[in-house]
C-alpha positions, 0 to 999 in steps of 0.5 A, a space after each residue: 500500500 502506498 503511504 501518503 505524506 501530507 506536506 508542502 514544498 516550503 516546509 522544512 519539517 515536511 522535507 525531513 519526512 519526505 527525504 527519509 521516505 525517498 531515500 528509504 525506498 518505500 512506496 509513498 506519494 505526497 499530498 499537497 497541503 495548502 498551508 499559505 491558504 490556511 488549510 491547516 487552520 480549517 476544521 476539516 484539516 484538524 478533524 480529518 488530517 491532524 488535530 495539531 494543525 500541522 504538516 507533515 502527516 504520514 498515513 500508512 493504512 490505518 496508521 497515522 502520525 505527525 511530527 517529522 521525528 516520529 515519521 522518521 522513527 516509523 520509517 526506521 522501524 519499517 526498513 531498519 534504515 537511518 536509526 544507527 547500528 548499535 545501541 549507542 548510535 541509536 541514542 546518539 541519533 535520537 540526541 541529535 534529532 532532539 537537538 535539531 528540533 529544539 535548537 536548530 530547525 525550530 530557529 531556522 524555520 522561524 527565521 526563514 518565515 520572518 524574513 521571507 513569508 511575512 509582509 515586509 512591514 511586519 519583519 522585526 529586525 531585532 527579532 531576526 538578529 536575535 534568532 540569527 545569533 542563536 542560529 550561529 551558535 548552532 552552526 558552530 556546534 554542528 560544524 565542529 561536530 562534523 570536523 573529520 566526520 562524513 556523517 553526524 552519527 556513525 558511518 552512514 546516513 541516519 535520521 540525525 542527518 535527515 533532520 538537521 539538513 531540513 532547512 539548509 537546502 532552501 534558497 530563501 535567505 535566513 542567514 545561512 551561508 554554506 561557504 562560512 561553514 566548510 564542514 557543513 558544506 561538505 556534509 550537505 554536498 555528500 548528502 545531496 549525492 545520495 541516490 534518490 536525493 532531491 531538493 525540497 521544491 522538487 521532492 514535494 508539491 507547492 512553491 513558496 508564496 510570491 512574497 518570498 
């Protein structure tokens, strides 16, 4: 049975789930969520897709879950891929996914939204600068960790990589310049060379709104 992923091209969290599905080799199809038209705020979406009013959402027969980390964990359970190969690696993967969700992607997604998807008159320069300062600290952590490593955990792609990369392939500016972070840059190149990799707007339906 073909899995369904409710997602949209501009969503970095959707991209984490879509990329894990695509690289896993599972049979799946994207279902476009019209986020910028308010679909996730409608009673229909909250009643029939996700009560949290978010994307991505994975549907596999009678099974349904949201949150990119949970979707990635489900893909690992079904395929044995991306979860680490030892007891220690499994918890190291989880540690980086939680770090990404709390310290990295959460701030990158918010900053990208403030800088690109809000009307210009609502973009608060002080808030953006504060967020970019927190992001710089996160870039430093990740770049230092990748020094001398091909992957965040172990010897191959894991959910740690698929989570932390979520916003870093997007073209809209949010204060990330790959040239400033050589280890991150090499890691992103390496990941993009994996069979099945696609950039977010190719992998999922929907483009960024015009104001981006």
